Chimera marker file (.cmm) of the C-alpha trace (Angstrom):
<marker_set name="trace">
<marker id="1" x="96.769" y="14.828" z="155.107" r="1" g="1" b="0" radius="0.5"/>
<marker id="2" x="99.158" y="14.694" z="158.035" r="1" g="1" b="0" radius="0.5"/>
<marker id="3" x="102.677" y="13.312" z="157.702" r="1" g="1" b="0" radius="0.5"/>
<marker id="4" x="101.903" y="10.488" z="160.132" r="1" g="1" b="0" radius="0.5"/>
<marker id="5" x="99.194" y="9.262" z="157.714" r="1" g="1" b="0" radius="0.5"/>
<marker id="6" x="101.136" y="9.779" z="154.482" r="1" g="1" b="0" radius="0.5"/>
<marker id="7" x="102.522" y="7.010" z="152.293" r="1" g="1" b="0" radius="0.5"/>
<marker id="8" x="105.061" y="8.057" z="149.674" r="1" g="1" b="0" radius="0.5"/>
<marker id="9" x="105.050" y="5.836" z="146.578" r="1" g="1" b="0" radius="0.5"/>
<marker id="10" x="107.628" y="6.185" z="143.823" r="1" g="1" b="0" radius="0.5"/>
<marker id="11" x="109.487" y="4.362" z="141.107" r="1" g="1" b="0" radius="0.5"/>
<marker id="12" x="113.093" y="5.360" z="140.418" r="1" g="1" b="0" radius="0.5"/>
<marker id="13" x="114.047" y="6.607" z="136.976" r="1" g="1" b="0" radius="0.5"/>
<marker id="14" x="117.223" y="4.548" z="136.775" r="1" g="1" b="0" radius="0.5"/>
<marker id="15" x="118.160" y="0.969" z="135.977" r="1" g="1" b="0" radius="0.5"/>
<marker id="16" x="116.625" y="-1.534" z="136.562" r="1" g="1" b="0" radius="0.5"/>
<marker id="17" x="113.356" y="0.421" z="136.765" r="1" g="1" b="0" radius="0.5"/>
<marker id="18" x="113.383" y="2.180" z="133.355" r="1" g="1" b="0" radius="0.5"/>
<marker id="19" x="111.014" y="-0.334" z="131.781" r="1" g="1" b="0" radius="0.5"/>
<marker id="20" x="108.321" y="0.213" z="134.430" r="1" g="1" b="0" radius="0.5"/>
<marker id="21" x="105.304" y="2.324" z="133.420" r="1" g="1" b="0" radius="0.5"/>
<marker id="22" x="105.670" y="4.339" z="136.629" r="1" g="1" b="0" radius="0.5"/>
<marker id="23" x="109.419" y="5.018" z="136.220" r="1" g="1" b="0" radius="0.5"/>
<marker id="24" x="110.290" y="8.538" z="137.319" r="1" g="1" b="0" radius="0.5"/>
<marker id="25" x="106.992" y="9.191" z="139.082" r="1" g="1" b="0" radius="0.5"/>
<marker id="26" x="106.021" y="9.857" z="142.689" r="1" g="1" b="0" radius="0.5"/>
<marker id="27" x="102.732" y="10.204" z="144.548" r="1" g="1" b="0" radius="0.5"/>
<marker id="28" x="101.574" y="10.537" z="148.133" r="1" g="1" b="0" radius="0.5"/>
<marker id="29" x="98.493" y="8.774" z="149.454" r="1" g="1" b="0" radius="0.5"/>
<marker id="30" x="97.202" y="7.203" z="152.661" r="1" g="1" b="0" radius="0.5"/>
<marker id="31" x="96.970" y="3.610" z="153.819" r="1" g="1" b="0" radius="0.5"/>
<marker id="32" x="95.615" y="1.132" z="153.102" r="1" g="1" b="0" radius="0.5"/>
<marker id="33" x="97.224" y="0.818" z="149.703" r="1" g="1" b="0" radius="0.5"/>
<marker id="34" x="95.927" y="-1.340" z="146.885" r="1" g="1" b="0" radius="0.5"/>
<marker id="35" x="97.684" y="-4.642" z="146.422" r="1" g="1" b="0" radius="0.5"/>
<marker id="36" x="100.397" y="-3.263" z="144.148" r="1" g="1" b="0" radius="0.5"/>
<marker id="37" x="101.015" y="0.225" z="145.566" r="1" g="1" b="0" radius="0.5"/>
<marker id="38" x="99.656" y="1.914" z="142.431" r="1" g="1" b="0" radius="0.5"/>
<marker id="39" x="102.371" y="0.168" z="140.424" r="1" g="1" b="0" radius="0.5"/>
<marker id="40" x="105.225" y="1.907" z="142.237" r="1" g="1" b="0" radius="0.5"/>
<marker id="41" x="108.317" y="-0.035" z="143.220" r="1" g="1" b="0" radius="0.5"/>
<marker id="42" x="109.037" y="1.796" z="146.479" r="1" g="1" b="0" radius="0.5"/>
<marker id="43" x="106.847" y="2.955" z="149.345" r="1" g="1" b="0" radius="0.5"/>
<marker id="44" x="107.541" y="4.517" z="152.698" r="1" g="1" b="0" radius="0.5"/>
<marker id="45" x="105.458" y="6.160" z="155.385" r="1" g="1" b="0" radius="0.5"/>
<marker id="46" x="102.382" y="5.132" z="157.340" r="1" g="1" b="0" radius="0.5"/>
<marker id="47" x="102.735" y="1.549" z="156.088" r="1" g="1" b="0" radius="0.5"/>
<marker id="48" x="106.000" y="1.281" z="158.063" r="1" g="1" b="0" radius="0.5"/>
<marker id="49" x="105.944" y="0.640" z="161.801" r="1" g="1" b="0" radius="0.5"/>
<marker id="50" x="108.915" y="2.897" z="162.515" r="1" g="1" b="0" radius="0.5"/>
<marker id="51" x="107.234" y="5.832" z="160.695" r="1" g="1" b="0" radius="0.5"/>
<marker id="52" x="104.103" y="5.446" z="162.807" r="1" g="1" b="0" radius="0.5"/>
<marker id="53" x="106.163" y="5.310" z="166.005" r="1" g="1" b="0" radius="0.5"/>
<marker id="54" x="108.294" y="8.385" z="165.231" r="1" g="1" b="0" radius="0.5"/>
<marker id="55" x="107.536" y="11.739" z="166.767" r="1" g="1" b="0" radius="0.5"/>
<marker id="56" x="106.944" y="14.684" z="164.428" r="1" g="1" b="0" radius="0.5"/>
<marker id="57" x="110.589" y="15.820" z="164.566" r="1" g="1" b="0" radius="0.5"/>
<marker id="58" x="112.009" y="12.391" z="163.681" r="1" g="1" b="0" radius="0.5"/>
<marker id="59" x="109.420" y="11.934" z="160.951" r="1" g="1" b="0" radius="0.5"/>
<marker id="60" x="110.468" y="15.274" z="159.443" r="1" g="1" b="0" radius="0.5"/>
<marker id="61" x="114.128" y="14.214" z="159.533" r="1" g="1" b="0" radius="0.5"/>
<marker id="62" x="113.300" y="10.902" z="157.850" r="1" g="1" b="0" radius="0.5"/>
<marker id="63" x="111.274" y="12.712" z="155.202" r="1" g="1" b="0" radius="0.5"/>
<marker id="64" x="114.265" y="14.957" z="154.515" r="1" g="1" b="0" radius="0.5"/>
<marker id="65" x="116.485" y="11.909" z="153.952" r="1" g="1" b="0" radius="0.5"/>
<marker id="66" x="113.846" y="10.314" z="151.725" r="1" g="1" b="0" radius="0.5"/>
<marker id="67" x="113.488" y="13.545" z="149.739" r="1" g="1" b="0" radius="0.5"/>
<marker id="68" x="117.195" y="13.720" z="148.927" r="1" g="1" b="0" radius="0.5"/>
<marker id="69" x="117.307" y="9.990" z="148.103" r="1" g="1" b="0" radius="0.5"/>
<marker id="70" x="114.295" y="10.295" z="145.816" r="1" g="1" b="0" radius="0.5"/>
<marker id="71" x="115.928" y="13.180" z="143.949" r="1" g="1" b="0" radius="0.5"/>
<marker id="72" x="119.570" y="12.103" z="143.800" r="1" g="1" b="0" radius="0.5"/>
<marker id="73" x="119.618" y="8.308" z="143.940" r="1" g="1" b="0" radius="0.5"/>
<marker id="74" x="116.250" y="7.576" z="142.350" r="1" g="1" b="0" radius="0.5"/>
<marker id="75" x="116.385" y="10.402" z="139.779" r="1" g="1" b="0" radius="0.5"/>
<marker id="76" x="112.905" y="11.831" z="140.368" r="1" g="1" b="0" radius="0.5"/>
<marker id="77" x="112.824" y="15.510" z="139.315" r="1" g="1" b="0" radius="0.5"/>
<marker id="78" x="112.891" y="17.774" z="142.367" r="1" g="1" b="0" radius="0.5"/>
<marker id="79" x="109.869" y="19.752" z="141.199" r="1" g="1" b="0" radius="0.5"/>
<marker id="80" x="107.839" y="16.529" z="140.891" r="1" g="1" b="0" radius="0.5"/>
<marker id="81" x="108.897" y="15.397" z="144.359" r="1" g="1" b="0" radius="0.5"/>
<marker id="82" x="107.984" y="18.769" z="145.877" r="1" g="1" b="0" radius="0.5"/>
<marker id="83" x="104.622" y="18.792" z="144.139" r="1" g="1" b="0" radius="0.5"/>
<marker id="84" x="103.770" y="15.270" z="145.319" r="1" g="1" b="0" radius="0.5"/>
<marker id="85" x="104.851" y="15.994" z="148.900" r="1" g="1" b="0" radius="0.5"/>
<marker id="86" x="102.909" y="19.270" z="148.990" r="1" g="1" b="0" radius="0.5"/>
<marker id="87" x="99.756" y="17.347" z="149.936" r="1" g="1" b="0" radius="0.5"/>
<marker id="88" x="101.246" y="16.758" z="153.401" r="1" g="1" b="0" radius="0.5"/>
<marker id="89" x="99.737" y="19.544" z="155.474" r="1" g="1" b="0" radius="0.5"/>
<marker id="90" x="102.117" y="19.562" z="158.440" r="1" g="1" b="0" radius="0.5"/>
<marker id="91" x="105.348" y="19.647" z="156.406" r="1" g="1" b="0" radius="0.5"/>
<marker id="92" x="106.682" y="22.877" z="154.919" r="1" g="1" b="0" radius="0.5"/>
<marker id="93" x="107.880" y="21.666" z="151.549" r="1" g="1" b="0" radius="0.5"/>
<marker id="94" x="110.008" y="24.771" z="151.009" r="1" g="1" b="0" radius="0.5"/>
<marker id="95" x="112.028" y="23.764" z="154.095" r="1" g="1" b="0" radius="0.5"/>
<marker id="96" x="113.141" y="20.504" z="152.486" r="1" g="1" b="0" radius="0.5"/>
<marker id="97" x="116.556" y="20.946" z="150.908" r="1" g="1" b="0" radius="0.5"/>
<marker id="98" x="117.894" y="18.993" z="147.987" r="1" g="1" b="0" radius="0.5"/>
<marker id="99" x="121.527" y="18.823" z="149.093" r="1" g="1" b="0" radius="0.5"/>
<marker id="100" x="122.859" y="15.291" z="149.113" r="1" g="1" b="0" radius="0.5"/>
<marker id="101" x="123.365" y="13.672" z="152.481" r="1" g="1" b="0" radius="0.5"/>
<marker id="102" x="123.562" y="10.140" z="153.839" r="1" g="1" b="0" radius="0.5"/>
<marker id="103" x="121.205" y="7.723" z="152.144" r="1" g="1" b="0" radius="0.5"/>
<marker id="104" x="118.173" y="6.422" z="153.950" r="1" g="1" b="0" radius="0.5"/>
<link id1="1" id2="2" r="1" g="1" b="0" radius="0.2"/>
<link id1="2" id2="3" r="1" g="1" b="0" radius="0.2"/>
<link id1="3" id2="4" r="1" g="1" b="0" radius="0.2"/>
<link id1="4" id2="5" r="1" g="1" b="0" radius="0.2"/>
<link id1="5" id2="6" r="1" g="1" b="0" radius="0.2"/>
<link id1="6" id2="7" r="1" g="1" b="0" radius="0.2"/>
<link id1="7" id2="8" r="1" g="1" b="0" radius="0.2"/>
<link id1="8" id2="9" r="1" g="1" b="0" radius="0.2"/>
<link id1="9" id2="10" r="1" g="1" b="0" radius="0.2"/>
<link id1="10" id2="11" r="1" g="1" b="0" radius="0.2"/>
<link id1="11" id2="12" r="1" g="1" b="0" radius="0.2"/>
<link id1="12" id2="13" r="1" g="1" b="0" radius="0.2"/>
<link id1="13" id2="14" r="1" g="1" b="0" radius="0.2"/>
<link id1="14" id2="15" r="1" g="1" b="0" radius="0.2"/>
<link id1="15" id2="16" r="1" g="1" b="0" radius="0.2"/>
<link id1="16" id2="17" r="1" g="1" b="0" radius="0.2"/>
<link id1="17" id2="18" r="1" g="1" b="0" radius="0.2"/>
<link id1="18" id2="19" r="1" g="1" b="0" radius="0.2"/>
<link id1="19" id2="20" r="1" g="1" b="0" radius="0.2"/>
<link id1="20" id2="21" r="1" g="1" b="0" radius="0.2"/>
<link id1="21" id2="22" r="1" g="1" b="0" radius="0.2"/>
<link id1="22" id2="23" r="1" g="1" b="0" radius="0.2"/>
<link id1="23" id2="24" r="1" g="1" b="0" radius="0.2"/>
<link id1="24" id2="25" r="1" g="1" b="0" radius="0.2"/>
<link id1="25" id2="26" r="1" g="1" b="0" radius="0.2"/>
<link id1="26" id2="27" r="1" g="1" b="0" radius="0.2"/>
<link id1="27" id2="28" r="1" g="1" b="0" radius="0.2"/>
<link id1="28" id2="29" r="1" g="1" b="0" radius="0.2"/>
<link id1="29" id2="30" r="1" g="1" b="0" radius="0.2"/>
<link id1="30" id2="31" r="1" g="1" b="0" radius="0.2"/>
<link id1="31" id2="32" r="1" g="1" b="0" radius="0.2"/>
<link id1="32" id2="33" r="1" g="1" b="0" radius="0.2"/>
<link id1="33" id2="34" r="1" g="1" b="0" radius="0.2"/>
<link id1="34" id2="35" r="1" g="1" b="0" radius="0.2"/>
<link id1="35" id2="36" r="1" g="1" b="0" radius="0.2"/>
<link id1="36" id2="37" r="1" g="1" b="0" radius="0.2"/>
<link id1="37" id2="38" r="1" g="1" b="0" radius="0.2"/>
<link id1="38" id2="39" r="1" g="1" b="0" radius="0.2"/>
<link id1="39" id2="40" r="1" g="1" b="0" radius="0.2"/>
<link id1="40" id2="41" r="1" g="1" b="0" radius="0.2"/>
<link id1="41" id2="42" r="1" g="1" b="0" radius="0.2"/>
<link id1="42" id2="43" r="1" g="1" b="0" radius="0.2"/>
<link id1="43" id2="44" r="1" g="1" b="0" radius="0.2"/>
<link id1="44" id2="45" r="1" g="1" b="0" radius="0.2"/>
<link id1="45" id2="46" r="1" g="1" b="0" radius="0.2"/>
<link id1="46" id2="47" r="1" g="1" b="0" radius="0.2"/>
<link id1="47" id2="48" r="1" g="1" b="0" radius="0.2"/>
<link id1="48" id2="49" r="1" g="1" b="0" radius="0.2"/>
<link id1="49" id2="50" r="1" g="1" b="0" radius="0.2"/>
<link id1="50" id2="51" r="1" g="1" b="0" radius="0.2"/>
<link id1="51" id2="52" r="1" g="1" b="0" radius="0.2"/>
<link id1="52" id2="53" r="1" g="1" b="0" radius="0.2"/>
<link id1="53" id2="54" r="1" g="1" b="0" radius="0.2"/>
<link id1="54" id2="55" r="1" g="1" b="0" radius="0.2"/>
<link id1="55" id2="56" r="1" g="1" b="0" radius="0.2"/>
<link id1="56" id2="57" r="1" g="1" b="0" radius="0.2"/>
<link id1="57" id2="58" r="1" g="1" b="0" radius="0.2"/>
<link id1="58" id2="59" r="1" g="1" b="0" radius="0.2"/>
<link id1="59" id2="60" r="1" g="1" b="0" radius="0.2"/>
<link id1="60" id2="61" r="1" g="1" b="0" radius="0.2"/>
<link id1="61" id2="62" r="1" g="1" b="0" radius="0.2"/>
<link id1="62" id2="63" r="1" g="1" b="0" radius="0.2"/>
<link id1="63" id2="64" r="1" g="1" b="0" radius="0.2"/>
<link id1="64" id2="65" r="1" g="1" b="0" radius="0.2"/>
<link id1="65" id2="66" r="1" g="1" b="0" radius="0.2"/>
<link id1="66" id2="67" r="1" g="1" b="0" radius="0.2"/>
<link id1="67" id2="68" r="1" g="1" b="0" radius="0.2"/>
<link id1="68" id2="69" r="1" g="1" b="0" radius="0.2"/>
<link id1="69" id2="70" r="1" g="1" b="0" radius="0.2"/>
<link id1="70" id2="71" r="1" g="1" b="0" radius="0.2"/>
<link id1="71" id2="72" r="1" g="1" b="0" radius="0.2"/>
<link id1="72" id2="73" r="1" g="1" b="0" radius="0.2"/>
<link id1="73" id2="74" r="1" g="1" b="0" radius="0.2"/>
<link id1="74" id2="75" r="1" g="1" b="0" radius="0.2"/>
<link id1="75" id2="76" r="1" g="1" b="0" radius="0.2"/>
<link id1="76" id2="77" r="1" g="1" b="0" radius="0.2"/>
<link id1="77" id2="78" r="1" g="1" b="0" radius="0.2"/>
<link id1="78" id2="79" r="1" g="1" b="0" radius="0.2"/>
<link id1="79" id2="80" r="1" g="1" b="0" radius="0.2"/>
<link id1="80" id2="81" r="1" g="1" b="0" radius="0.2"/>
<link id1="81" id2="82" r="1" g="1" b="0" radius="0.2"/>
<link id1="82" id2="83" r="1" g="1" b="0" radius="0.2"/>
<link id1="83" id2="84" r="1" g="1" b="0" radius="0.2"/>
<link id1="84" id2="85" r="1" g="1" b="0" radius="0.2"/>
<link id1="85" id2="86" r="1" g="1" b="0" radius="0.2"/>
<link id1="86" id2="87" r="1" g="1" b="0" radius="0.2"/>
<link id1="87" id2="88" r="1" g="1" b="0" radius="0.2"/>
<link id1="88" id2="89" r="1" g="1" b="0" radius="0.2"/>
<link id1="89" id2="90" r="1" g="1" b="0" radius="0.2"/>
<link id1="90" id2="91" r="1" g="1" b="0" radius="0.2"/>
<link id1="91" id2="92" r="1" g="1" b="0" radius="0.2"/>
<link id1="92" id2="93" r="1" g="1" b="0" radius="0.2"/>
<link id1="93" id2="94" r="1" g="1" b="0" radius="0.2"/>
<link id1="94" id2="95" r="1" g="1" b="0" radius="0.2"/>
<link id1="95" id2="96" r="1" g="1" b="0" radius="0.2"/>
<link id1="96" id2="97" r="1" g="1" b="0" radius="0.2"/>
<link id1="97" id2="98" r="1" g="1" b="0" radius="0.2"/>
<link id1="98" id2="99" r="1" g="1" b="0" radius="0.2"/>
<link id1="99" id2="100" r="1" g="1" b="0" radius="0.2"/>
<link id1="100" id2="101" r="1" g="1" b="0" radius="0.2"/>
<link id1="101" id2="102" r="1" g="1" b="0" radius="0.2"/>
<link id1="102" id2="103" r="1" g="1" b="0" radius="0.2"/>
<link id1="103" id2="104" r="1" g="1" b="0" radius="0.2"/>
</marker_set>
């Protein structure tokens, strides 16, 4: 799938999300999403107007910020995040860095 069509769904592995069945998991899909986003507490991507209006460069920058937030703030293992995001064909996953930066 292309980044412009991708929807990232995840549930942090930190309070207050620990009791959720999807805590610590991430997936990437396309819209439309089922009513409850596969049980995930957070989503971002093609379901957001700003994502759809971004050019490829800005979308890549936003994805980088999301990636670091997902790893550092939301405590999703980096390897799991990379694996989930690897289904996005026009993003080089190896180019995403895990250094902390400003939150999304």
